[in-house]
C-alpha positions as CSV (number, residue, x, y, z in Angstrom):
1,M,-7.4,34.8,-63.8
2,T,-5.5,31.6,-62.9
3,E,-4.3,30.7,-59.4
4,T,-0.8,29.7,-58.9
5,T,0.1,26.9,-56.7
6,P,2.7,27.8,-54.2
7,A,6.0,26.1,-54.4
8,P,6.7,23.5,-51.9
9,D,8.6,24.6,-48.8
10,A,12.3,23.3,-48.2
11,H,11.2,21.9,-45.0
12,D,8.6,19.8,-46.9
13,H,11.1,18.4,-49.0
14,R,13.2,17.4,-46.1
15,R,10.4,15.8,-44.3
16,Q,9.5,13.9,-47.6
17,V,12.9,12.5,-47.9
18,L,13.0,11.2,-44.5
19,Y,9.7,9.5,-44.8
20,W,10.6,8.0,-48.2
21,R,13.6,6.6,-46.7
22,L,11.7,5.0,-43.9
23,L,9.3,3.4,-46.3
24,A,12.1,2.1,-48.4
25,R,13.9,0.5,-45.7
26,L,10.8,-1.0,-44.2
27,F,9.9,-2.8,-47.5
28,D,13.3,-3.5,-48.8
29,P,16.3,-3.9,-46.4
30,E,18.8,-2.9,-49.2
31,E,20.0,0.8,-49.0
32,R,19.2,3.4,-51.5
33,A,22.3,5.4,-51.9
34,S,20.6,8.6,-52.9
35,L,17.9,8.5,-50.2
36,E,20.5,7.7,-47.5
37,A,22.8,10.6,-48.7
38,A,20.0,13.0,-48.7
39,S,18.8,11.9,-45.4
40,L,22.2,12.1,-43.8
41,A,22.5,15.7,-45.0
42,V,19.0,16.6,-43.4
43,V,19.9,14.9,-40.1
44,E,23.1,16.6,-39.9
45,D,21.8,20.0,-40.9
46,I,19.2,20.1,-38.1
47,G,21.7,19.1,-35.4
48,L,20.7,15.5,-35.0
49,P,23.3,12.4,-34.6
50,A,23.9,10.5,-37.7
51,A,23.4,7.3,-35.7
52,L,19.6,8.0,-36.1
53,L,19.9,6.6,-39.5
54,D,21.6,3.4,-38.4
55,P,19.0,0.7,-37.7
56,Q,21.5,-1.3,-35.9
57,V,21.9,1.4,-33.2
58,S,19.4,1.2,-30.4
59,I,17.4,4.1,-29.3
60,D,18.9,3.5,-25.7
61,S,22.4,3.7,-27.2
62,I,21.4,7.3,-28.8
63,V,19.7,8.5,-25.6
64,Q,23.0,7.5,-23.5
65,R,25.0,9.7,-25.8
66,H,22.4,12.5,-26.1
67,P,20.3,12.5,-22.9
68,D,18.5,15.6,-24.0
69,L,16.5,13.4,-26.8
70,A,14.6,11.4,-24.2
71,A,12.4,14.4,-23.4
72,E,11.7,14.8,-27.2
73,L,10.9,11.2,-27.5
74,D,8.5,11.0,-24.7
75,G,5.0,11.8,-26.3
76,L,6.5,12.4,-29.7
77,M,3.7,10.8,-31.5
78,T,0.7,12.1,-29.4
79,P,-1.2,15.0,-30.7
80,D,0.3,17.4,-28.2
81,G,3.7,16.1,-29.4
82,A,2.9,16.8,-32.9
83,H,1.6,20.2,-32.5
84,P,3.6,21.7,-29.6
85,Q,3.0,25.3,-30.6
86,D,0.5,27.4,-28.8
87,D,-2.6,28.1,-31.1
88,S,-4.2,30.6,-28.8
89,A,-3.0,33.8,-30.8
90,E,-4.1,32.0,-34.0
91,T,-7.6,31.3,-32.4
92,D,-8.0,35.0,-31.2
93,A,-7.0,36.3,-34.7
94,R,-9.6,34.1,-36.3
95,T,-12.5,34.7,-34.0
96,D,-12.0,38.3,-32.9
97,P,-13.2,40.7,-35.7
98,Q,-11.4,43.8,-34.0
99,D,-7.9,44.6,-33.2
100,A,-6.6,45.5,-29.8
101,T,-7.8,49.1,-30.2
102,G,-11.4,48.1,-30.9
103,A,-11.3,49.3,-34.5
104,D,-12.6,47.2,-37.4
105,R,-9.7,45.5,-39.2
106,E,-9.1,47.0,-42.7
107,P,-8.5,44.6,-45.6
108,T,-4.8,44.6,-46.4
109,G,-3.4,44.4,-49.9
110,P,-1.6,41.3,-51.4
111,Q,0.5,39.6,-48.8
112,D,4.3,39.7,-49.1
113,P,5.3,36.3,-50.3
114,T,8.3,36.3,-48.1
115,V,6.2,36.4,-45.0
116,D,5.0,33.0,-43.9
117,A,1.4,33.1,-42.6
118,D,1.5,29.4,-41.8
119,P,1.4,29.0,-38.0
120,R,3.2,25.5,-38.4
121,D,6.6,25.1,-37.2
122,R,8.0,23.2,-40.2
123,A,11.6,23.1,-38.8
124,A,10.2,21.3,-35.9
125,E,8.1,19.1,-38.1
126,V,11.3,17.9,-40.0
127,R,13.2,17.2,-36.5
128,R,10.2,15.2,-35.4
129,A,10.0,13.3,-38.8
130,A,13.7,12.3,-38.1
131,L,12.9,11.0,-34.5
132,V,9.7,9.1,-35.7
133,S,11.6,7.5,-38.5
134,K,14.2,6.1,-36.2
135,V,11.6,4.8,-33.7
136,L,9.4,3.1,-36.4
137,L,12.3,1.7,-38.3
138,N,13.8,0.1,-35.3
139,V,10.6,-1.5,-34.1
140,F,9.0,-2.7,-37.5
141,A,12.2,-3.6,-39.5
142,T,12.7,-6.9,-37.8
143,G,14.3,-8.7,-40.6
144,S,14.3,-12.5,-40.9
145,G,16.5,-15.4,-39.9
146,A,17.6,-16.4,-36.2
147,V,17.5,-13.9,-33.4
148,S,19.8,-13.7,-30.6
149,A,19.1,-12.8,-27.1
150,G,20.7,-9.4,-27.5
151,Q,18.6,-8.6,-30.5
152,L,15.5,-9.5,-28.6
153,A,16.4,-7.4,-25.7
154,R,17.2,-4.3,-27.9
155,W,14.0,-4.7,-29.7
156,Q,12.1,-4.8,-26.6
157,S,13.8,-1.6,-25.4
158,D,13.1,0.0,-28.7
159,A,9.4,-1.1,-28.6
160,G,9.2,0.6,-25.2
161,W,10.4,3.8,-26.7
162,L,7.8,3.6,-29.3
163,E,5.0,3.2,-26.6
164,R,6.5,6.1,-24.6
165,A,6.3,8.1,-27.9
166,L,2.6,7.2,-27.9
167,G,2.1,8.5,-24.4
168,C,2.1,5.1,-22.7
169,A,4.3,3.4,-20.3
170,P,6.7,0.8,-21.7
171,G,5.0,-2.5,-21.9
172,D,1.5,-1.2,-21.7
173,L,0.5,-1.7,-25.4
174,R,2.1,-4.9,-25.7
175,G,0.2,-6.3,-22.6
176,G,3.2,-7.6,-20.9
177,R,5.8,-6.2,-18.4
178,T,5.6,-2.6,-17.2
179,G,8.3,-0.4,-16.3
180,A,11.2,1.2,-18.1
181,P,13.0,-0.5,-21.0
182,G,16.3,-2.0,-20.1
183,G,19.4,-0.2,-20.5
184,V,19.0,3.4,-20.1
185,A,17.3,5.0,-17.1
186,P,14.9,7.3,-18.9
187,T,14.4,10.7,-17.9
188,G,10.6,10.7,-18.6
189,T,7.9,8.3,-18.0
190,G,5.7,8.6,-21.1
191,L,2.8,9.4,-18.6
192,G,3.1,13.1,-18.3
193,G,-0.7,13.7,-19.2
194,A,-3.9,11.7,-19.5
195,T,-3.8,8.4,-21.0
196,P,-4.1,8.8,-24.8
197,D,-7.0,7.4,-27.0
198,L,-5.4,5.0,-29.3
199,S,-8.5,3.2,-30.3
200,R,-8.5,5.0,-33.8
201,L,-5.2,3.4,-34.7
202,I,-5.7,0.9,-37.7
203,P,-4.5,-1.6,-37.2
204,Q,-4.6,-1.7,-33.3
205,I,-0.9,-1.3,-32.5
206,G,-0.7,-3.2,-29.3
207,P,-1.6,-6.5,-30.8
208,E,0.7,-5.9,-33.6
209,L,3.6,-5.1,-31.3
210,G,2.7,-8.4,-29.3
211,A,2.9,-10.3,-32.6
212,L,6.2,-8.9,-33.6
213,E,7.6,-9.8,-30.2
214,A,6.0,-13.3,-30.4
215,D,7.7,-13.9,-33.9
216,L,11.2,-12.7,-32.6
217,V,10.9,-15.1,-29.6
218,K,10.1,-17.9,-32.0
219,R,13.0,-17.2,-34.2
220,M,15.3,-17.2,-31.3
221,R,17.1,-20.4,-30.3
222,L,15.8,-20.3,-26.9
223,R,17.1,-23.7,-25.6
224,E,20.5,-22.8,-26.5
225,V,20.2,-19.2,-24.9
226,L,18.8,-20.5,-21.7
227,A,21.6,-23.0,-21.4
228,D,24.1,-20.2,-21.3
229,P,23.6,-18.1,-18.0
230,Q,25.2,-15.1,-19.6
231,L,22.9,-15.1,-22.6
232,A,19.9,-15.9,-20.5
233,A,20.5,-12.8,-18.2
234,R,20.1,-10.7,-21.2
235,L,16.4,-11.6,-21.7
236,T,13.8,-9.4,-20.7
237,P,10.7,-11.1,-19.4
238,S,7.5,-10.6,-21.6
239,M,4.2,-12.5,-22.2
240,S,5.6,-13.7,-25.6
241,L,8.5,-15.1,-23.9
242,I,6.7,-16.6,-20.9
243,E,4.3,-18.3,-23.4
244,Q,7.2,-20.0,-25.1
245,L,8.9,-21.0,-21.9
246,L,5.6,-22.5,-20.5
247,R,5.1,-24.6,-23.7
248,D,8.7,-25.7,-23.7
249,K,9.3,-26.2,-20.0
250,N,9.0,-30.1,-20.2
251,N,11.9,-30.3,-22.5
252,L,14.2,-28.2,-20.5
253,S,16.5,-29.5,-17.8
254,G,19.5,-28.4,-15.6
255,V,20.8,-24.9,-16.3
256,A,18.1,-24.1,-18.9
257,L,15.3,-25.2,-16.8
258,A,16.6,-23.1,-13.9
259,N,17.0,-20.0,-16.1
260,A,13.5,-20.4,-17.5
261,K,12.0,-20.6,-13.9
262,A,14.0,-17.4,-13.0
263,L,12.5,-15.6,-15.9
264,I,9.1,-16.9,-15.2
265,R,9.5,-15.7,-11.5
266,R,10.7,-12.2,-12.6
267,F,7.8,-11.8,-14.9
268,V,5.2,-13.0,-12.4
269,D,6.7,-10.5,-9.7
270,E,6.5,-7.7,-12.2
271,V,2.9,-8.3,-13.1
272,A,1.9,-9.0,-9.5
273,Q,3.2,-5.7,-8.3
274,V,0.9,-3.9,-10.9
275,L,-2.2,-6.0,-10.0
276,R,-1.6,-5.7,-6.3
277,T,-1.7,-2.0,-6.6
278,Q,-5.0,-2.1,-8.2
279,V,-6.4,-4.6,-5.6
280,E,-4.8,-3.2,-2.4
281,K,-7.6,-0.6,-1.7
282,T,-10.3,-3.4,-1.5
283,S,-12.3,-3.6,1.7
284,V,-13.7,-7.0,2.4
285,G,-17.1,-7.0,3.9
286,A,-19.5,-4.3,4.6
287,I,-19.6,-2.4,8.0
288,D,-21.5,-4.3,10.7
289,R,-23.4,-1.5,12.7
290,S,-25.0,-4.2,14.9
291,V,-21.8,-4.3,16.7
292,P,-20.9,-1.4,19.0
293,P,-17.9,0.5,18.1
294,K,-14.6,-0.2,20.1
295,R,-14.0,2.7,22.3
296,V,-10.4,3.5,21.6
297,F,-8.7,6.8,20.5
298,R,-8.2,5.6,16.9
299,N,-11.8,5.1,16.4
300,L,-12.8,8.5,17.8
301,D,-15.0,10.4,15.3
302,L,-13.9,14.0,16.1
303,D,-15.9,15.8,13.7
304,R,-19.1,14.0,14.8
305,T,-18.3,14.5,18.4
306,I,-17.9,18.2,18.0
307,W,-21.1,18.5,15.9
308,K,-23.2,16.8,18.4
309,N,-22.1,18.7,21.4
310,L,-22.1,22.2,19.8
311,T,-25.1,23.0,22.0
312,N,-22.8,22.9,25.0
313,Y,-20.5,25.8,23.7
314,S,-20.0,28.5,26.2
315,P,-19.3,31.9,24.5
316,E,-18.3,33.5,27.8
317,E,-15.8,30.9,28.5
318,E,-15.0,30.2,24.8
319,R,-15.1,26.6,25.8
320,L,-17.0,23.6,24.4
321,Y,-18.2,21.1,26.9
322,V,-18.4,17.5,25.8
323,D,-21.1,15.3,27.2
324,R,-20.6,12.3,24.8
325,L,-17.9,10.9,22.7
326,Y,-18.8,9.3,19.3
327,Y,-16.7,6.5,17.8
328,R,-16.7,5.0,14.4
329,H,-18.0,1.6,13.6
330,T,-15.0,-0.6,12.2
331,A,-16.4,-4.1,12.6
332,R,-17.1,-5.8,9.3
333,K,-19.6,-8.7,8.5
334,T,-17.5,-11.9,8.9
335,T,-19.3,-13.9,6.4
336,P,-16.5,-15.4,4.2
337,Q,-16.7,-14.8,0.5
338,R,-15.6,-17.7,-1.9
339,L,-14.1,-16.9,-5.1
340,I,-13.8,-19.7,-7.8
341,V,-11.6,-19.0,-10.8
342,V,-11.9,-21.3,-13.8
343,V,-9.5,-20.8,-16.5
344,D,-9.2,-22.2,-20.0
345,Q,-5.7,-23.2,-20.4
346,S,-5.7,-23.8,-24.1
347,G,-3.0,-22.1,-26.2
348,S,-5.1,-19.0,-27.1
349,M,-5.6,-18.0,-23.6
350,V,-2.1,-17.7,-22.3
351,D,-2.5,-14.1,-21.4
352,S,-5.5,-14.8,-19.2
353,M,-3.9,-17.8,-17.7
354,V,-0.9,-15.7,-16.5
355,N,-2.8,-12.7,-15.4
356,C,-5.6,-14.5,-13.6
357,T,-3.3,-17.0,-11.8
358,I,-1.4,-14.0,-10.3
359,L,-4.8,-12.2,-9.6
360,A,-6.2,-15.2,-7.7
361,S,-3.0,-15.4,-5.6
362,I,-3.5,-11.7,-4.5
363,F,-7.1,-12.2,-3.7
364,A,-6.2,-15.2,-1.8
365,G,-4.1,-13.1,0.6
366,L,-7.0,-10.9,1.5
367,P,-8.8,-11.7,5.0
368,R,-11.9,-13.9,4.7
369,V,-11.6,-14.6,1.0
370,D,-11.5,-18.1,0.0
371,V,-10.0,-18.5,-3.3
372,H,-10.2,-21.8,-5.5
373,L,-8.4,-21.9,-8.9
374,I,-9.4,-24.6,-11.7
375,A,-7.6,-24.9,-15.0
376,Y,-8.9,-27.0,-18.0
377,D,-8.7,-28.2,-21.4
378,T,-10.0,-31.5,-22.1
379,Q,-9.2,-32.3,-18.5
380,A,-9.6,-30.3,-15.4
381,L,-7.0,-29.5,-12.7
382,D,-7.6,-28.3,-9.3
383,L,-4.7,-25.7,-8.6
384,T,-6.1,-24.4,-5.3
385,P,-3.4,-26.0,-3.1
386,W,-1.0,-23.7,-5.0
387,V,-3.2,-20.6,-5.4
388,H,-1.0,-18.4,-3.0
389,D,2.1,-19.1,-5.2
390,P,1.3,-18.2,-9.0
391,F,4.8,-19.2,-10.0
392,E,4.3,-22.8,-8.9
393,T,0.8,-22.7,-10.5
394,L,2.0,-21.7,-13.8
395,L,4.5,-24.5,-13.8
396,R,1.9,-27.0,-13.2
397,T,-0.1,-25.8,-16.2
398,N,-0.1,-27.4,-19.7
399,L,-1.0,-24.9,-22.4
400,G,-2.6,-26.2,-25.7
401,G,-5.2,-28.9,-26.4
402,G,-9.0,-28.8,-26.9
403,T,-11.6,-27.2,-24.7
404,D,-14.2,-28.9,-22.7
405,G,-15.7,-26.9,-20.0
406,T,-18.1,-29.6,-18.6
407,V,-15.0,-31.3,-16.9
408,A,-14.2,-28.0,-15.1
409,M,-17.8,-27.5,-14.1
410,A,-17.8,-30.9,-12.6
411,L,-14.9,-29.6,-10.3
412,A,-16.3,-26.3,-9.6
413,Q,-20.0,-27.1,-8.6
414,P,-19.1,-29.1,-5.4
415,K,-17.3,-26.1,-4.1
416,I,-20.4,-23.9,-4.1
417,A,-21.7,-24.2,-0.5
418,E,-23.5,-20.9,-0.2
419,P,-24.5,-19.5,-3.5
420,R,-25.1,-15.9,-2.2
421,N,-21.5,-15.6,-1.0
422,T,-19.8,-17.3,-3.9
423,V,-18.6,-15.7,-7.1
424,V,-17.6,-17.9,-10.2
425,V,-15.1,-16.2,-12.6
426,W,-15.0,-18.3,-15.8
427,I,-12.2,-17.2,-18.2
428,S,-12.4,-18.6,-21.7
429,D,-12.9,-17.8,-25.3
430,F,-15.9,-20.3,-25.0
431,Y,-15.3,-22.2,-28.1
432,E,-16.4,-25.4,-26.5
433,W,-17.0,-29.1,-27.7
434,Q,-20.3,-29.3,-25.6
435,S,-21.7,-25.8,-25.8
436,Q,-25.3,-26.6,-24.7
437,P,-24.8,-28.7,-21.8
438,L,-22.0,-26.2,-20.5
439,F,-24.3,-23.2,-20.8
440,D,-27.2,-24.9,-19.1
441,S,-25.0,-25.6,-16.1
442,M,-23.7,-21.9,-16.0
443,A,-27.3,-20.8,-16.3
444,A,-28.2,-22.9,-13.3
445,L,-25.5,-21.5,-11.3
446,H,-26.7,-18.0,-12.1
447,R,-30.3,-18.8,-10.9
448,S,-29.1,-20.3,-7.7
449,G,-27.9,-17.0,-6.7
450,T,-24.2,-17.5,-7.5
451,R,-22.5,-14.4,-8.9
452,F,-21.3,-15.7,-12.2
453,I,-18.9,-13.7,-14.3
454,P,-18.1,-14.8,-17.8
455,V,-14.9,-13.3,-19.0
456,G,-13.6,-13.4,-22.6
457,S,-10.1,-12.0,-22.2
458,V,-8.3,-10.7,-19.2
459,T,-5.1,-9.3,-20.9
460,S,-3.3,-6.1,-20.4
461,S,-4.0,-5.1,-23.9
462,G,-7.6,-6.1,-24.2
463,R,-7.0,-8.5,-27.3
464,G,-9.3,-11.5,-27.4
465,S,-12.3,-13.1,-29.0
466,V,-15.4,-14.9,-27.9
467,N,-17.8,-17.4,-29.4
468,P,-20.7,-15.4,-30.6
469,W,-23.2,-18.3,-29.6
470,F,-22.1,-17.9,-26.0
471,R,-22.0,-14.1,-26.0
472,E,-25.5,-13.7,-27.2
473,R,-26.8,-16.4,-24.6
474,F,-24.9,-14.8,-21.7
475,K,-26.3,-11.4,-22.7
476,D,-29.9,-12.8,-22.6
477,L,-29.1,-14.3,-19.2
478,G,-28.4,-10.9,-17.7
479,T,-24.6,-11.7,-17.4
480,P,-22.9,-10.3,-20.4
481,V,-19.2,-11.3,-21.1
482,L,-16.7,-9.1,-19.5
483,S,-13.8,-8.5,-22.1
484,G,-11.0,-6.1,-22.2
485,H,-8.5,-5.0,-19.7
486,I,-7.9,-6.9,-16.6
487,R,-8.9,-3.7,-14.6
488,K,-12.4,-4.4,-15.4
489,L,-12.3,-7.8,-13.8
490,V,-10.5,-6.4,-10.7
491,H,-13.2,-3.8,-10.4
492,E,-16.1,-6.4,-10.6
493,L,-14.3,-8.6,-7.9
494,K,-13.8,-5.6,-5.6
495,T,-17.5,-4.6,-5.8
496,F,-18.6,-8.2,-5.1
497,L,-16.3,-8.7,-2.1
498,A,-17.0,-5.2,-0.6
499,S,-20.9,-5.7,-0.8
């Protein structure tokens, strides 16, 4: 007896048409008339706008005309978005050997071929395929040739919708700005549930998006755009754009330089707002219980006062007599903590340079924290006088060049007056000219009691590499390299300053 393969469902054919068209347009910008016509028929039949098939139309424009699509795009490519139906009935049917009356199920005869036992909503899968195709085509089909400011802004907006479709906030995966994409004020946030696990994406999509954005920025005639205030106003600050501006700032003047500074300021303010939220709960200094608590109402420990005086409660009078008031200790140890941040300003470390400059300025605003900032390549620059203003600090950096950490160490060592109250954060990829001498001086800092934190990358996306030679030696020293999201460094610094 031979088994017959079931005929493909009509919905499967429609979904395949949409994905074949997507692949064709990604690898060849020329239209395939048959695929375009078939895709248009599918889109119109399922009630979606024909503009979904036009790669020149931004997702913002579509959502403006069809606001109900914003909710569908949020989380579209997450597991929950892919399978919205409830599987509970299917699970019960698979695990419960009895029906609702308690009787054993009787085997049934051959099923009616007209009855669909597949729990998948194939019609919804076709609709999802159309929306996914639009998002992917707009983001990954970047074409070639020169790019205008409007095209870059539109791509950044579409990339934000892709990040929302993956369950993230716009800008999170690219490691740059956060917040909604320009244009439409979206109805959703892309953060309705737990942060999705995107670690299994091959390749990692965050760095790939960042690389696409960097390529678009390089293809844009940036100096011409900056010289025109109207075009410059259309630019959206991002890490890739800020890197290009910092590299080219010495070649700008007049209106172009003023617009470049305005873009850098906007980006610094956006990133600072996010980092300040992560740092704001930091408590500097441990409670000093040797200092008597100040006897004022705001320090009154009401719970402890009631507990300690419960023996004075009078059941007859239903009244609690208080013999003594108890107050909370609020005084903290006033020993100042010194934070020395050393940042490699070579071209590969631009993300870390921007993030750590802003982070240093935030910690510099905390009481009893003395922050010093040093940037280096083959020469070292003490940026401490401008540490409170990350914008001015960034304008004084020079991205690129080699890497010689010994010159930065020569500046950092005299700043360590009390090793036990000092933390040195060294941010670099550790591809150094003089590896052994630099490591020896770092090990000496660690042995002196200074808290030494080597950091391989402090980006918002976690992308970066570290010299394996240094990584192994730091691990043997007991100070493993901290790599990944900037939240890790924030946590380490908060722990040190609160101790």
